[in-house]
C-alpha positions in Angstrom: 78.8 11.0 -24.8 81.3 9.1 -26.0 85.4 10.3 -24.5 87.8 12.2 -27.0 89.3 9.8 -29.4 92.4 10.5 -30.6 91.6 14.5 -30.4 88.5 13.8 -32.3 85.4 15.1 -30.8 82.2 12.7 -30.5 78.9 15.1 -30.3 76.4 12.8 -30.3 75.9 9.5 -28.9 76.5 6.7 -30.0 74.2 3.9 -28.8 70.5 4.4 -28.3 69.5 7.2 -26.0 68.1 5.7 -22.4 64.9 5.1 -22.2 61.8 7.1 -21.3 61.5 7.4 -17.8 57.8 6.9 -16.9 56.2 7.9 -13.0 52.5 8.2 -14.9 50.4 7.8 -17.7 52.8 10.1 -19.7 55.3 11.6 -17.5 58.4 11.8 -19.4 61.9 12.5 -18.0 64.3 14.5 -20.8 67.5 12.1 -21.5 71.0 14.1 -21.2 74.0 14.2 -22.9 77.9 15.1 -21.6 79.6 17.3 -24.1 83.3 18.0 -24.2 84.3 21.1 -24.0 87.4 22.6 -25.7 88.7 24.6 -23.1 88.7 21.5 -20.2 87.4 24.7 -18.2 91.0 25.9 -18.1 90.3 29.8 -19.0 87.1 29.8 -16.6 88.0 32.0 -13.3 87.5 30.9 -10.1 83.8 30.3 -9.0 82.9 29.8 -12.5 80.7 26.8 -12.6 83.0 25.5 -14.9 86.4 26.1 -13.4 88.9 23.4 -14.7 85.2 20.8 -15.9 86.1 19.5 -18.8 82.4 18.4 -19.8 78.8 19.6 -19.8 76.2 18.5 -19.2 73.3 19.0 -21.9 69.4 18.0 -21.9 68.1 16.7 -24.9 66.6 18.9 -27.5 62.7 18.8 -27.2 59.8 20.5 -28.4 60.7 22.8 -26.4 63.5 23.7 -27.9 61.7 24.1 -31.8 59.6 27.1 -30.3 63.2 29.0 -29.7 64.5 28.4 -32.6 61.4 29.5 -34.3 60.7 32.1 -31.5 60.6 35.3 -34.5 61.7 37.5 -31.5 64.3 36.1 -29.8 65.7 35.1 -33.7 65.2 39.7 -34.3 66.9 40.4 -31.2 69.6 38.7 -32.5 69.5 35.8 -29.2 67.8 33.3 -30.0 70.9 30.4 -30.3 72.0 31.7 -26.8 68.5 31.0 -25.4 68.7 27.3 -27.0 71.9 27.0 -25.4 70.8 27.9 -21.8 67.5 26.4 -22.4 69.7 22.8 -23.1 71.9 23.6 -20.2 71.2 21.0 -17.3 72.9 23.6 -15.0 70.6 26.7 -14.5 73.9 28.2 -12.3 75.6 28.6 -16.1 75.4 31.8 -17.9 75.5 31.7 -21.6 77.5 34.7 -22.1 80.3 33.8 -19.9 81.2 30.5 -21.8 83.8 30.7 -24.6 83.5 30.4 -28.2 84.7 26.3 -28.7 82.3 25.8 -25.4 79.4 27.7 -27.3 80.2 25.9 -30.3 80.9 22.3 -28.9 77.3 22.9 -27.2 75.6 23.6 -29.8 76.5 20.7 -31.9 75.8 18.4 -29.4 72.5 19.7 -29.4 71.7 19.6 -32.8 73.2 16.1 -33.1 69.9 15.0 -29.8 68.0 16.3 -31.3 68.4 15.5 -35.4 71.1 13.1 -35.4 74.7 13.1 -36.4 74.9 13.5 -39.7 74.3 17.0 -40.8 73.2 17.9 -44.5 74.9 21.2 -46.7 73.8 22.0 -50.5 76.9 23.2 -51.7 78.4 25.1 -55.1 81.8 23.5 -56.7 82.9 27.4 -57.9 84.8 25.4 -60.5 81.8 24.0 -62.1 78.8 25.1 -60.7 77.5 21.7 -60.0 75.2 21.7 -56.6 75.5 18.7 -54.3 74.8 17.7 -50.9 77.8 17.7 -48.9 77.5 15.2 -45.0 79.5 16.7 -42.0 79.2 13.9 -39.6 79.0 15.9 -36.3 80.6 13.0 -34.0 84.0 13.4 -35.2 85.2 17.0 -35.1 88.2 17.1 -34.2 89.5 19.6 -31.3 92.0 22.1 -31.0 92.9 21.9 -27.2 94.8 24.0 -24.9 98.8 24.0 -25.4 100.3 21.2 -22.5 103.1 23.7 -22.1 100.6 26.6 -21.2 100.3 28.3 -17.7 97.1 29.4 -16.7 96.4 31.4 -13.8 93.7 30.5 -11.5 91.7 34.0 -12.6 92.1 32.3 -16.5 95.0 34.2 -17.7 98.5 33.6 -19.0 101.8 35.0 -19.8 104.0 36.3 -22.5 107.3 37.8 -22.3 107.2 40.5 -25.4 110.1 40.2 -27.9 111.0 43.7 -28.7 109.9 45.5 -25.1 111.2 43.0 -22.9 107.5 43.7 -20.7 105.4 40.8 -19.6 101.9 40.7 -20.9 99.0 38.7 -18.8 96.0 38.2 -21.2 92.9 36.4 -21.5 90.7 34.3 -24.3 87.0 37.0 -25.2 84.5 35.0 -23.4 81.3 34.7 -26.7 80.4 37.9 -25.7 83.1 40.4 -25.9 84.5 38.6 -29.1 80.5 39.2 -30.7 81.3 43.1 -29.1 84.2 43.2 -30.7 82.9 41.9 -33.8 80.4 44.7 -33.4 82.4 47.1 -33.0 84.6 46.6 -36.0 81.2 46.5 -38.1 80.2 49.8 -36.6 83.1 51.3 -37.3 83.7 50.9 -41.0 79.8 51.3 -41.8 79.8 54.9 -40.2 83.9 54.8 -41.7 85.5 55.4 -38.8 89.2 54.9 -38.5 89.6 50.5 -38.1 91.7 49.9 -34.9 91.7 46.3 -35.4 94.3 45.7 -33.7 94.3 48.1 -31.0 91.0 47.4 -30.3 92.2 43.2 -30.1 94.8 44.0 -27.6 93.0 46.2 -25.7 90.6 44.2 -25.3 93.3 40.5 -23.8 95.8 41.9 -22.5 94.8 42.4 -18.6 98.2 44.0 -17.1 101.6 44.3 -18.0 104.6 44.2 -15.6 101.8 43.6 -13.1 100.2 46.6 -13.8 96.6 45.9 -14.9 95.3 50.4 -14.8 93.7 50.6 -17.5 94.5 53.9 -18.7 98.3 52.4 -18.7 98.3 49.2 -20.4 95.8 51.3 -22.9 98.8 54.2 -23.7 101.5 51.5 -24.1 99.0 49.5 -26.1 98.9 52.5 -28.8 102.4 52.3 -28.6 103.3 48.8 -28.4 106.5 47.8 -31.1 105.0 46.2 -34.1 106.5 43.0 -32.7 105.6 42.9 -29.4 101.9 42.9 -30.6 102.3 40.6 -33.0 103.6 38.2 -30.6 100.5 38.8 -28.5 98.2 37.6 -31.4 100.2 34.7 -32.3 100.1 32.9 -28.6 96.4 34.3 -28.3 95.8 32.1 -31.3 98.0 29.2 -30.6 96.3 29.6 -26.7 92.2 29.5 -27.7 90.7 26.2 -27.8 88.2 25.5 -30.5 86.7 23.0 -32.4 88.4 22.7 -36.3 85.0 23.5 -38.7 86.7 23.0 -41.6 86.0 21.0 -43.8 87.8 19.4 -47.1 84.8 19.5 -49.7 85.1 17.3 -53.3 83.5 18.3 -56.1 81.3 14.5 -57.1 81.3 16.0 -60.8 84.7 17.7 -61.2 86.7 16.5 -57.7 87.7 20.2 -57.7 88.4 20.6 -53.5 87.3 23.9 -51.2 87.7 23.8 -48.2 84.7 25.5 -45.8 83.7 26.1 -42.5 80.4 24.8 -41.1 77.8 27.5 -40.4 76.0 27.5 -37.6 72.9 30.0 -37.8 69.8 28.6 -37.7 69.8 26.8 -40.3 72.4 24.7 -39.0 69.2 23.0 -36.7 66.6 21.8 -39.1 67.9 19.0 -40.8 67.2 19.3 -44.6 
């Protein structure tokens, strides 16, 4: 994989794939690709296989991964994408559940590019004139929102900010993809069951590790329940600024009426099947 170029993400091979290696009549060594991680490995704690690793190696998609993508059992359980990512990772010690969302998206996009090419075509209906048209996404040049250079990250993968109203110091972590999914599922469950929604406090209780070096959960959560709104907003701003990701929004212009919309590239199962 080509390296970063002015903040753009290269998620697909730029040259012809390596020639097959044969040790017998039909023996084949699947080539691999290095995927640049938006986190640059900075949020993974010491001991994690990706701690301070800027890249991760993946195998090119094969018929084995297509079997995964078509498995109704995996689809119904909602784990088909996780199984796909786990399958293409060369380092089997990496647990897909510990990946951060931006890194997980980067691996998904790179895997799709190795299997079906760097162009992804989606059909879009113009909200202005109703015309259906194809929009081509260049998977090679999706920009990265990087970790800020001035952010000090601890060996545990956390960072600290001073809260403006209370003056306390809050230690914050970035949520893994699994933790983020848990938070979203909790919100959906509360909504479906007509339970009180605690979106901000639930978020704060998951991302704040300690306050003034106190990590006892009951004390931290009691503080969060009574946290000044100014402090709460500062935590959210700091989190959004720190969290690395791919900039998935695409500017789409209708060829009929030139109306422009901005939409995120979908990363569901359909993403892996070229039209």
